[in-house]
C-alpha positions as CSV (number, residue, x, y, z in Angstrom):
1,M,32.8,24.5,-39.7
2,Q,32.3,26.8,-36.7
3,T,32.8,25.7,-33.1
4,P,30.2,26.4,-30.5
5,A,32.6,28.8,-28.8
6,S,32.9,30.9,-31.9
7,V,29.1,31.4,-32.3
8,Y,28.2,31.8,-28.6
9,E,26.5,35.0,-27.6
10,P,25.6,35.7,-23.9
11,S,21.9,36.2,-23.3
12,P,20.7,39.8,-23.2
13,R,18.3,38.9,-20.3
14,V,19.4,39.8,-16.8
15,Y,19.0,36.8,-14.4
16,P,19.1,37.2,-10.6
17,S,22.0,35.5,-8.9
18,R,19.5,34.0,-6.5
19,L,15.8,33.3,-6.9
20,P,13.5,35.1,-4.4
21,E,12.2,33.1,-1.4
22,V,9.0,31.2,-2.1
23,E,5.9,32.5,-0.4
24,Y,3.0,30.1,-0.1
25,P,-0.6,31.1,1.0
26,D,-1.3,30.8,4.7
27,E,-3.7,27.9,4.1
28,M,-0.9,25.7,2.7
29,Q,1.4,23.6,4.9
30,V,5.0,24.0,3.9
31,R,7.5,21.2,4.0
32,T,11.2,21.3,3.1
33,I,12.6,18.5,1.0
34,K,15.4,16.7,2.8
35,S,18.8,15.5,1.4
36,H,17.5,12.2,0.3
37,G,14.5,13.7,-1.6
38,H,11.8,13.1,1.1
39,F,9.6,15.2,3.4
40,R,7.5,14.3,6.5
41,W,3.8,14.1,6.1
42,K,1.4,12.7,8.7
43,K,4.3,10.9,10.6
44,H,5.6,9.3,7.4
45,D,8.5,9.9,5.1
46,V,7.3,10.6,1.5
47,F,9.8,10.6,-1.3
48,L,9.4,13.3,-4.0
49,S,12.7,13.9,-5.7
50,E,16.4,14.3,-4.6
51,V,16.6,17.2,-7.2
52,L,14.4,19.3,-4.9
53,W,16.7,19.0,-1.9
54,G,16.3,22.1,0.3
55,E,13.3,23.4,-1.6
56,P,10.1,24.2,0.2
57,V,6.9,22.6,-1.2
58,G,3.4,23.6,-0.4
59,L,0.7,21.1,0.6
60,L,-2.9,22.0,0.6
61,P,-5.2,19.4,2.3
62,V,-8.7,19.9,1.1
63,D,-12.1,18.6,2.4
64,D,-12.4,15.7,-0.1
65,G,-9.2,14.1,1.1
66,Y,-7.0,15.2,-1.8
67,T,-3.6,16.8,-1.1
68,P,-2.1,18.8,-4.0
69,C,1.6,19.4,-3.7
70,T,3.1,22.5,-5.3
71,L,6.6,23.9,-6.0
72,R,6.3,27.7,-6.5
73,K,3.5,27.8,-9.1
74,C,3.9,24.3,-10.5
75,R,1.6,21.5,-9.3
76,L,3.7,18.4,-8.7
77,G,1.0,15.9,-7.9
78,C,-2.1,15.1,-5.9
79,S,-3.2,12.2,-3.8
80,Q,-6.3,11.1,-1.9
81,S,-4.3,9.0,0.6
82,G,-2.0,11.5,2.3
83,F,0.4,12.4,-0.5
84,C,1.8,11.1,-3.7
85,G,2.0,12.5,-7.1
86,S,3.1,11.8,-10.7
87,A,6.7,12.8,-9.7
88,A,6.7,10.7,-6.5
89,R,7.5,7.1,-5.9
90,Q,7.3,4.9,-2.9
91,K,10.4,4.7,-0.7
92,E,11.1,1.9,1.7
93,G,9.5,2.7,5.1
94,S,7.3,5.4,3.7
95,T,3.5,5.5,3.1
96,S,2.4,3.5,0.2
97,C,0.6,5.3,-2.5
98,E,-0.7,4.9,-6.1
99,F,0.4,7.3,-8.8
100,S,-2.1,9.9,-10.0
101,E,-1.6,12.3,-12.9
102,A,-1.3,15.9,-11.9
């Protein structure tokens, strides 16, 4: 039986040592995820994910009241009452919200 180390081959793809900085369109509001996984939105702390600590997310308030939240090109969620998404959960002291599928 072969061990994983004996069959391992490095990937032929070249990966950057660091991803390029995220650039969001000017109409998006950018928030940085804090160490406990939250960001500030309309004077409230909104929990998204501790995994995203330090990452900028883009928020795009639209006329119908919905606020989609995006990380790079991936939509994380959308809410009609400020912000909340399928990846978000309520944190004590933050705005209450209902989950909505992205």
